[in-house]
C-alpha positions in Angstrom: -26.8 212.6 174.3 -23.6 214.4 175.2 -20.6 212.9 176.9 -21.2 215.1 179.8 -24.8 213.6 180.1 -23.4 210.0 180.0 -21.2 210.6 182.6 -23.6 212.4 185.0 -26.2 209.4 184.4 -23.4 207.0 185.2 -22.4 208.8 188.3 -26.2 208.8 189.5 -26.4 205.1 188.6 -23.3 204.2 190.7 -24.6 206.4 193.7 -27.9 204.8 193.5 -26.2 201.2 193.5 -24.1 202.1 196.6 -27.2 203.3 198.4 -29.0 200.3 197.5 -26.2 198.1 198.6 -26.0 200.1 202.1 -29.8 199.6 202.6 -29.7 195.9 201.8 -26.9 195.4 204.4 -28.8 197.4 207.0 -32.0 195.4 206.3 -30.1 192.2 206.8 -28.3 193.2 210.0 -31.8 193.8 211.2 -33.0 190.4 210.2 -29.8 188.7 211.6 -30.3 190.7 214.9 -34.1 189.5 215.3 -33.4 186.1 214.3 -30.6 185.7 216.7 -32.9 187.2 219.4 -35.4 184.6 218.6 -32.9 181.7 219.0 -31.6 183.1 222.4 -35.5 183.1 223.3 -35.6 179.5 222.4 -32.9 178.9 225.2 -35.8 179.7 227.7 -37.2 176.3 226.8 -33.9 174.8 227.1 -33.3 176.0 230.4 -36.9 174.8 231.5 -36.4 171.2 230.3 -32.7 170.9 231.8 -34.2 172.3 235.1 -37.3 170.1 235.1 -35.6 167.0 234.0 -32.8 167.5 236.7 -35.1 167.8 239.4 -38.1 165.7 241.0 -41.5 165.3 239.0 -43.4 166.8 241.8 -41.8 170.2 241.1 -42.2 170.3 237.3 -45.0 172.8 237.1 -43.2 175.2 239.6 -40.0 174.9 237.2 -41.8 175.8 234.0 -43.9 178.6 235.6 -40.5 180.2 236.9 -38.8 180.1 233.5 -42.1 181.5 231.8 -42.0 184.3 234.3 -38.3 185.1 234.0 -39.1 186.0 230.3 -42.4 187.7 231.0 -41.6 189.8 234.2 -38.2 190.4 232.9 -39.5 191.8 229.5 -41.7 194.2 231.2 -39.2 195.5 233.7 -36.3 195.6 231.5 -38.5 197.7 229.0 -39.5 200.0 231.8 -36.4 200.4 233.9 -33.6 197.9 233.1 -32.7 199.0 229.4 -32.4 202.8 230.4 -29.9 202.0 233.2 -27.8 199.8 231.0 -27.8 201.7 227.7 -29.0 205.2 228.6 -26.7 207.9 227.8 -24.2 208.6 230.7 -20.9 210.3 231.1 -19.7 208.6 234.5 -19.2 205.1 233.0 -21.4 203.6 235.9 -24.7 203.6 234.6 -27.2 205.4 232.5 -30.1 207.3 233.5 -32.2 208.1 230.3 -34.8 206.3 228.2 -37.1 204.8 230.6 -40.0 202.9 229.1 -37.9 202.6 226.0 -38.0 206.4 225.8 -34.8 206.1 223.5 -37.0 205.0 220.7 -39.7 207.7 221.6 -37.0 210.4 221.7 -35.1 209.6 218.3 -37.7 207.5 216.5 -34.6 205.2 215.4 -36.0 201.7 214.7 -32.5 200.1 215.6 -33.2 200.8 219.3 -36.3 198.4 218.9 -34.4 195.7 217.3 -31.3 196.2 219.9 -33.9 195.9 222.7 -35.1 192.7 221.4 -31.6 190.9 221.3 -30.8 192.4 224.8 -34.1 191.5 226.7 -33.7 187.8 225.9 -30.0 188.0 227.7 -31.8 189.4 230.6 -33.9 186.4 230.9 -31.1 184.1 230.5 -29.3 185.8 233.4 -32.5 185.8 235.5 -33.5 182.2 234.9 -30.0 180.7 235.8 -31.0 181.2 239.4 -34.3 179.1 238.9 -32.6 175.9 238.8 -30.2 176.4 241.7 -32.9 177.4 244.1 -35.6 174.6 242.7 -37.7 172.5 244.8 -37.9 174.8 247.9 -38.5 178.5 246.8 -41.7 180.3 247.1 -43.2 181.3 243.8 -44.2 184.8 245.1 -40.6 185.4 246.4 -39.1 184.2 243.0 -41.2 186.8 241.1 -39.8 189.5 243.3 -36.1 188.1 242.7 -36.8 188.2 238.9 -38.0 191.5 238.9 -35.0 192.8 240.9 -32.4 191.2 238.9 -34.0 192.3 235.5 -34.4 195.9 236.7 -31.1 196.7 238.7 -28.6 194.0 239.2 -27.9 192.8 235.7 -28.4 196.3 234.1 -26.1 198.1 236.3 -23.2 195.6 235.7 -24.2 195.5 232.1 -23.8 199.2 231.8 -20.3 198.8 233.1 -19.2 196.2 230.3 -21.5 197.0 227.5 -23.1 200.4 228.0 -21.3 201.6 224.8 -23.2 199.2 222.6 -25.9 201.9 222.3 -25.8 205.4 223.8 -24.0 204.7 227.1 -20.4 204.2 228.3 -18.9 201.6 230.7 -15.9 202.2 232.8 -14.9 198.4 232.1 -15.2 198.6 228.4 -13.3 201.7 228.7 -10.4 199.7 230.1 -10.6 197.3 227.2 -12.5 194.5 229.0 -13.1 191.5 226.7 -16.6 189.8 227.1 -18.0 189.6 223.6 -21.2 187.6 224.2 -21.4 187.7 228.1 -19.5 185.0 229.9 -19.6 187.4 232.7 -22.2 189.9 231.9 -24.7 187.3 231.6 -23.6 184.0 232.9 -21.6 185.0 236.0 -24.1 187.5 236.9 -26.9 184.7 237.0 -24.3 182.3 238.6 -23.3 184.6 241.4 -27.0 185.5 242.1 -27.7 181.6 242.3 -24.8 181.2 244.6 -26.5 183.9 246.9 -29.7 182.5 246.6 -28.9 178.7 247.6 -26.8 180.2 250.5 -29.6 182.2 251.9 -32.2 179.7 251.3 -30.5 176.4 252.4 -30.3 172.9 251.1 -33.4 170.7 250.2 -34.8 168.6 252.9 -32.8 165.3 253.2 -30.0 166.4 251.1 -27.4 166.2 253.8 -27.8 163.9 256.8 -27.0 164.9 260.3 -23.7 163.1 260.2 -22.7 165.3 257.2 -23.0 162.6 254.4 -24.3 163.7 251.0 -27.5 162.1 249.6 -28.1 162.1 246.0 -31.5 163.3 244.8 -31.9 162.3 241.1 -33.6 164.1 238.5 -36.9 162.6 237.3 -36.2 162.8 233.6 -32.8 162.8 232.2 -34.1 162.8 228.7 -35.8 166.0 229.1 -32.6 167.4 230.5 -30.7 166.1 227.5 -33.0 167.6 225.2 -32.7 170.9 227.0 -29.0 170.9 226.7 -29.3 170.3 222.9 -31.8 173.3 222.5 -29.5 175.5 224.6 -26.5 174.6 222.4 -28.7 175.3 219.3 -29.8 178.6 220.8 -26.2 179.5 221.7 -25.3 180.3 218.0 -27.7 183.1 218.5 -26.3 184.0 221.7 -22.6 184.4 220.3 -22.8 184.8 216.9 -25.9 187.2 217.2 -23.8 189.3 219.5 -22.3 190.8 216.3 -25.8 192.4 215.6 -24.5 192.6 212.0 -24.7 190.0 209.2 -20.9 190.0 208.7 -18.3 187.1 208.1 -17.4 187.3 211.4 -20.1 185.1 212.5 -18.5 181.9 210.7 -15.3 182.1 213.2 -17.9 182.5 216.3 -20.0 179.6 215.1 -17.0 177.3 214.9 -15.5 178.3 218.2 -18.8 177.8 219.9 -19.2 174.4 218.5 -15.6 173.3 219.1 -15.8 174.5 222.7 -18.9 173.0 223.5 -17.8 169.6 222.1 -14.4 169.7 224.3 -16.3 170.6 227.2 -18.7 167.6 226.9 -15.8 165.2 226.2 -13.8 166.6 229.0 -16.5 166.3 231.5 -17.2 162.7 230.4 -13.7 161.7 230.6 -13.1 163.4 233.9 -16.2 161.8 235.5 -15.3 158.5 234.1 -11.9 158.6 235.9 -13.4 160.1 238.9 -16.3 157.9 239.5 -15.6 154.6 237.3 -18.5 155.5 234.9 -19.2 158.2 232.2 -21.8 160.3 233.9 -24.5 161.9 231.7 -25.7 164.8 233.7 -21.9 165.8 234.2 -21.3 165.3 230.5 -24.3 167.6 229.6 -23.0 170.1 232.1 -19.8 169.9 230.3 -21.3 171.0 227.1 -22.9 173.8 228.7 -19.6 174.6 230.6 -17.6 174.9 227.2 -20.5 177.0 225.9 -20.3 179.4 228.8 -16.5 179.4 228.7 -16.2 180.5 225.1 -19.0 183.1 225.2 -16.6 185.8 226.1 -13.8 185.2 223.6 -15.8 183.7 220.8 -14.8 186.3 218.6 -11.3 187.0 219.5 -9.6 183.5 219.7 -8.7 180.8 217.2 -10.5 177.5 216.9 -7.7 175.6 218.7 -7.7 177.9 221.7 -11.6 177.3 221.6 -11.2 173.6 222.1 -8.5 174.1 224.9 -11.1 176.6 226.6 -14.0 174.1 226.3 -11.8 171.2 227.5 -10.6 173.1 230.7 -14.2 174.4 231.3 -15.3 170.8 231.2 -13.0 169.5 233.8 -13.5 172.7 235.9 -17.3 172.1 236.0 -17.0 168.6 237.3 -14.8 169.5 240.2 -16.6 172.5 241.1 -19.9 170.6 241.1 -18.4 168.1 243.6 -16.8 170.6 245.7 -19.6 172.7 246.1 -22.0 169.7 246.8 -19.9 167.6 249.0 -17.3 170.0 250.8 -19.0 173.3 251.0 -22.7 171.4 251.2 -24.2 174.1 249.0 -27.2 172.3 247.2 -27.5 173.3 243.7 -29.6 170.8 241.9 -28.7 171.4 238.4 -25.1 172.7 238.8 -25.7 176.2 237.8 -23.4 178.0 240.0 -20.5 176.0 238.5 -21.5 176.0 235.0 -22.5 179.6 234.9 -20.7 181.3 237.7 -17.4 179.3 238.0 -17.1 178.6 234.1 -18.1 182.2 233.1 -15.1 183.5 235.2 -13.0 181.0 233.6 -14.4 182.0 230.1 -13.6 185.7 230.8 -10.1 185.1 231.9 -9.6 182.8 229.0 -10.6 185.4 226.4 -7.6 187.4 227.6 -5.3 184.4 228.0 -5.8 183.3 224.4 -6.6 186.5 222.7 -5.6 186.2 218.9 -4.2 189.5 218.9 -1.7 188.9 221.7 -2.0 189.1 225.5 -0.2 190.6 228.3 -0.4 191.4 231.9 -2.4 194.5 231.4 -5.1 192.5 229.2 -5.2 189.8 231.9 -5.4 192.5 234.7 -8.7 194.0 233.2 -10.1 190.6 232.7 -9.5 189.7 236.3 -10.8 193.2 237.4 -14.1 192.6 235.4 -14.4 189.1 237.1 -13.9 190.5 240.5 -16.3 193.4 239.7 -19.0 191.1 238.8 -18.8 189.1 242.0 -18.4 192.1 244.3 -21.6 193.7 242.9 -23.8 190.9 242.2 -23.3 188.5 245.2 -23.9 191.0 247.8 -26.7 192.8 246.2 -28.4 189.5 245.3 -27.7 188.4 248.9 -29.3 191.3 250.4 -32.3 190.8 248.0 -32.8 187.4 248.9 -32.4 188.3 252.7 -35.0 191.2 252.4 -37.4 188.7 250.7 -37.0 186.2 253.5 -37.6 188.8 256.2 -40.6 190.0 254.6 -42.8 187.9 252.4 -40.7 184.7 252.9 -38.3 183.0 250.8 -39.0 179.3 251.3 -41.9 176.9 251.4 -43.1 175.0 254.4 -41.7 171.6 255.1 -45.0 170.3 254.3 -45.2 171.8 250.9 -41.5 170.9 250.2 -42.3 167.0 250.9 -45.6 167.1 248.8 -44.2 169.1 246.1 -44.3 172.7 244.9 -46.7 171.8 242.2 -49.3 171.2 244.5 -48.6 173.5 247.1 -47.7 176.4 244.9 -50.0 175.9 242.0 -52.7 173.4 242.8 -52.0 170.8 240.2 -49.8 168.0 239.0 -47.6 167.8 236.1 -48.1 164.1 235.7 -51.7 163.5 237.0 -52.1 160.1 235.5 -49.0 158.6 237.2 -48.2 157.7 240.9 -45.2 159.9 241.8 -43.0 158.1 244.4 -41.7 160.3 247.2 -37.9 160.5 247.5 -37.6 162.2 250.6 
């Protein structure tokens, strides 16, 4: 064998090795993205348990059905319409217009479109299901199905296209300005939180929540153990939510996972201490919501802040969520049974601002300005459109169940069965 032949063969071997390494990385990226999507899908179980546990036993089936349908209706509607609006090719920066019924894959045959859809569709379900807990115990099931389709098809995808359109074939005006929201403090959580705020304002408080003289009446959940289990499942799934947003198996996921952990821990501790000081006892429901607040707060900046900053972000989120829940419930008389508006809407806004304030690459007024613009754009788009959607539902098919159905429980009135048929459920009305 000549020297030239040895060199040629060596070159071919080196080239083959490089191609193999690239293909392995590509395959691992696919596996990581789908695995992360599965983790985020599990968060639906977490939401279901939190909402069921924090509300009364007579509405458990209704809660479970709403969470099931958020994923089911959301998946079909997002496949048919929402994905194209959010990630379809566009040149305006406002929203896409191609690829309905996942036509992006039909047009290109690119399997990455399928993997990317799988990761994004579970985010849609998360945004939609945030509203379920806020409007629990008095919303007609048929009305909720209409809402779930509306947010999955239009409300969430349009704002998502502004911030994340460039992740596939689109282009968003907010991302063009440098808006930081790595995993969705605003895109997912504030969108769901502001939709929830619109819903609870339109539908009004539960019967007996506020007395005629303005006093607040506590309506405790029926199973805090379920709620706690739900929070642990959500925390577990959040590693897919945040670290999975790399959509690539890279070393970046290490920092993201650490930041996610520290912010959640800081939020739980801060909420516990705040409730202890405020009410004389460490409150379990506020502490659980503090953990979720820390998770929501770090979601925007999980990839661009350092661990000490993540702790601060989580601690402040834990304090914010306690006072937000108290103000909404006692001062503004907004009845949110699970605190979703505070956890997701308010702390989502805080987390988005914090991503700019604590940016490891440095911060300035321009970065803070873009973050504030994104926060404002989310509220000004989501709240009015969701408010009009709920008003439209209210004027047509009706939004709220009858007083008798609310007293008896939605499980019987809406679904014709009980979650706990072998037990006597004591009425708390």
